[in-house]
mmCIF file of the C-alpha atoms, coordinates in Angstrom:
data_MODEL
# 
_entry.id   MODEL 
# 
loop_
_atom_site.group_PDB 
_atom_site.id 
_atom_site.type_symbol 
_atom_site.label_atom_id 
_atom_site.label_alt_id 
_atom_site.label_comp_id 
_atom_site.label_asym_id 
_atom_site.label_entity_id 
_atom_site.label_seq_id 
_atom_site.pdbx_PDB_ins_code 
_atom_site.Cartn_x 
_atom_site.Cartn_y 
_atom_site.Cartn_z 
_atom_site.occupancy 
_atom_site.B_iso_or_equiv 
_atom_site.pdbx_formal_charge 
_atom_site.auth_seq_id 
_atom_site.auth_comp_id 
_atom_site.auth_asym_id 
_atom_site.auth_atom_id 
_atom_site.pdbx_PDB_model_num 
ATOM 1  C CA . MET A 1 1  ? 15.038 -18.207 -18.962 1.00 0.00 ? 1  MET A CA 1 
ATOM 2  C CA . ASN A 1 2  ? 11.907 -20.000 -18.868 1.00 0.00 ? 2  ASN A CA 1 
ATOM 3  C CA . SER A 1 3  ? 9.116  -19.691 -21.548 1.00 0.00 ? 3  SER A CA 1 
ATOM 4  C CA . TYR A 1 4  ? 6.529  -18.215 -19.083 1.00 0.00 ? 4  TYR A CA 1 
ATOM 5  C CA . MET A 1 5  ? 8.750  -15.355 -18.072 1.00 0.00 ? 5  MET A CA 1 
ATOM 6  C CA . PHE A 1 6  ? 9.514  -14.986 -21.924 1.00 0.00 ? 6  PHE A CA 1 
ATOM 7  C CA . GLY A 1 7  ? 5.850  -14.791 -22.676 1.00 0.00 ? 7  GLY A CA 1 
ATOM 8  C CA . GLU A 1 8  ? 5.283  -12.393 -19.930 1.00 0.00 ? 8  GLU A CA 1 
ATOM 9  C CA . LEU A 1 9  ? 8.036  -10.071 -21.458 1.00 0.00 ? 9  LEU A CA 1 
ATOM 10 C CA . ILE A 1 10 ? 6.670  -10.317 -25.035 1.00 0.00 ? 10 ILE A CA 1 
ATOM 11 C CA . ASP A 1 11 ? 3.275  -9.068  -23.501 1.00 0.00 ? 11 ASP A CA 1 
ATOM 12 C CA . MET A 1 12 ? 4.694  -6.251  -21.667 1.00 0.00 ? 12 MET A CA 1 
ATOM 13 C CA . ILE A 1 13 ? 6.681  -5.254  -24.887 1.00 0.00 ? 13 ILE A CA 1 
ATOM 14 C CA . SER A 1 14 ? 4.011  -5.475  -27.206 1.00 0.00 ? 14 SER A CA 1 
ATOM 15 C CA . SER A 1 15 ? 1.365  -3.721  -24.752 1.00 0.00 ? 15 SER A CA 1 
ATOM 16 C CA . THR A 1 16 ? 3.898  -0.872  -24.210 1.00 0.00 ? 16 THR A CA 1 
ATOM 17 C CA . ILE A 1 17 ? 4.503  -0.555  -28.062 1.00 0.00 ? 17 ILE A CA 1 
ATOM 18 C CA . GLY A 1 18 ? 0.561  -0.558  -28.499 1.00 0.00 ? 18 GLY A CA 1 
ATOM 19 C CA . ARG A 1 19 ? 0.294  2.222   -26.061 1.00 0.00 ? 19 ARG A CA 1 
ATOM 20 C CA . VAL A 1 20 ? 2.973  4.193   -27.709 1.00 0.00 ? 20 VAL A CA 1 
ATOM 21 C CA . TYR A 1 21 ? 1.557  3.809   -31.295 1.00 0.00 ? 21 TYR A CA 1 
ATOM 22 C CA . LEU A 1 22 ? -2.040 4.723   -29.899 1.00 0.00 ? 22 LEU A CA 1 
ATOM 23 C CA . GLY A 1 23 ? -0.779 7.846   -28.137 1.00 0.00 ? 23 GLY A CA 1 
ATOM 24 C CA . THR A 1 24 ? 1.310  9.149   -31.024 1.00 0.00 ? 24 THR A CA 1 
ATOM 25 C CA . HIS A 1 25 ? -1.627 8.308   -33.330 1.00 0.00 ? 25 HIS A CA 1 
ATOM 26 C CA . LEU A 1 26 ? -4.204 10.033  -31.255 1.00 0.00 ? 26 LEU A CA 1 
ATOM 27 C CA . PHE A 1 27 ? -1.593 13.149  -30.869 1.00 0.00 ? 27 PHE A CA 1 
ATOM 28 C CA . LEU A 1 28 ? -1.205 13.227  -34.702 1.00 0.00 ? 28 LEU A CA 1 
ATOM 29 C CA . LEU A 1 29 ? -4.881 12.988  -35.200 1.00 0.00 ? 29 LEU A CA 1 
ATOM 30 C CA . LYS A 1 30 ? -5.512 15.705  -32.976 1.00 0.00 ? 30 LYS A CA 1 
ATOM 31 C CA . GLY A 1 31 ? -2.858 18.098  -34.398 1.00 0.00 ? 31 GLY A CA 1 
ATOM 32 C CA . GLN A 1 32 ? -4.533 17.489  -37.768 1.00 0.00 ? 32 GLN A CA 1 
ATOM 33 C CA . ILE A 1 33 ? -7.904 18.419  -36.612 1.00 0.00 ? 33 ILE A CA 1 
ATOM 34 C CA . VAL A 1 34 ? -6.626 21.535  -35.006 1.00 0.00 ? 34 VAL A CA 1 
ATOM 35 C CA . GLU A 1 35 ? -4.623 22.582  -38.258 1.00 0.00 ? 35 GLU A CA 1 
ATOM 36 C CA . GLU A 1 36 ? -7.658 22.122  -40.269 1.00 0.00 ? 36 GLU A CA 1 
ATOM 37 C CA . HIS A 1 37 ? -9.931 24.211  -37.717 1.00 0.00 ? 37 HIS A CA 1 
ATOM 38 C CA . PHE A 1 38 ? -7.613 26.936  -37.863 1.00 0.00 ? 38 PHE A CA 1 
ATOM 39 C CA . GLN A 1 39 ? -7.030 27.309  -41.589 1.00 0.00 ? 39 GLN A CA 1 
# 
């Protein structure tokens, strides 16, 4: 496995984790706003 492919793999993994993290964060934030709104 050459270093270029390894770098590409790391980029792919980190961007996927970033998207999942951001999606989860926004989802939780939206849930919090909805809860506060309906209290």
